[in-house]
N, C-alpha and C positions, 0 to 999 in steps of 0.2 A: 469386646471383640478386638482382637489384635489387628492393628493397621499395618499394612506392609509398606515399607519404604522402597521406592524404586532404586534399583542398583544401577549405578553409573559406571561406565568403563573408566579405568584410571586415565587421567590426562597426562600426556607426556610433557615434560618441561620444554619450554621454547628452546629452539636451537640457538646456539651462540651466534652473534652477529660477527661475520668475518668481513674484514675490510680488504680491499685490494691494496697491494703495496704502493705506498706513495713514493714518488721520486723526489729526492731532496733538491730544492731549489728550482723545480720545474712546475710551472702553473699551467693548468689546461688552457688551451687557446679557445677564445670565443669565436674565432674565424671558422667558417664552414670548411669542411674538407674539400679538396679539389675533386672535381668530377671528371672521370675519364670518359672522353668522347671517342666515338669511332673515327677511324682515319678519314681525313678529309671532311669532317662534319663542320657545320657552321655554329658558332657561338655568338651571342650578343653581349656586348659590354653595356650594361644598363646604368651602372653607377660606379664612380671611382671614389675612393676615400681621400678626403682632403688632407688628412694627416700623412698618409703614405705618399701622396703627391708632393707634399712639402719636404718630407725627408729625402726622397729620391732626387728631386730637383735641386735641393740645397747642396747635396753632395756633388751632383753634376756641375752646377754653376761654380762651386768652390774649385773644382778641378779646372774648369775652363778659364775662370778668372785668374786662378793661380798660374796656369800655363801662359796665357797671353799677358798677364801682368808682369810675369818674369821676363818675357821678351821685350815689352815696351816700357816698363817702369823700373823694375829692379836692376836688371843688368846695365842699361844705359845710365841709370842713376848712380850706381856704384862705380861706374867707370868715368863719371864726370860729364857726360854729354847727354843730359836729360832732355827728352822731347817736352816733357811737362814744364821743366824749368825754363826753357826757351819761350814757351807759350806764355808763361807767367812773368816774363820780363827779366829772367835771370841772365844778365849779360856777362857776369863775372866767371861763368863756367862752373859755378857751384852746382850741387845736385838738385834734387826735386825741391822746387820752391825756395831754393837758396839755403836749405837746412842741413846739408851734408848727409852722411851715411845713415845716421839714426833716423832722420826725418824720412829718408827714402824707404827704410824698412818699415817704419810706422805707417807711412802712406800706403805701402804695398799691402800690408796686413789689413788695413781699413778698407782698401779697395776690394780685396777678396771677400772679406766677411760681409760688409755692408752691401756690396754689389750682389753677392749670392743671395743674401736675405731678401733684398728688394725684388729680384727676379723670381725667387721662390714664392713670394706673396702674390706676384702677378700671375704666376702659373696656378696657384691655388684658386685664385678668383676665376681663372679660365676653367678649372676643373669643376667649380661650383656651377658655372654657367652651363657647362656640358651636362651636369646632372639634371638641371632643369630642362634643357633641350631634349635630353634622352628620355625623360619622363613624358614628354609630349609626342615624340616621333619614334621612340623605341630603341635608340642607341646605335652603336656601330657594330656591324656584323663582321666577324673575322673567321677565316678558315684555319682550323687547327690540325696539326699532324701529331701523332703520338710517337 
């Protein structure tokens, strides 16, 4: 007796895998997309990123310390009548701590960088404390307009 073999329909080859075009040098962001809220709606800030707080506050404090350091350290130090020098006992009219122009510039740069770094660390600690407190009570509510 002849046995019949079931006939199967021909199987189509798998479709080639197409990839979306990649943008050179751009990596996808892991951050969520911003949510568009209705006009006058309330949003709650539940958590802030410590890294973003550090970056932003470091730039802000560099600008602030740079401006006020220029007014109170750099300009008086370069013109010979340093407030810091008189406080440190510089009676000869030399610049910052008696070191002249180079010491004034070095002190100015150190004041800006170290001061901004320390203040940024303090602000990051405050942001971490905020994250803990916001997890307990729900965060700050803000009204947003589009």
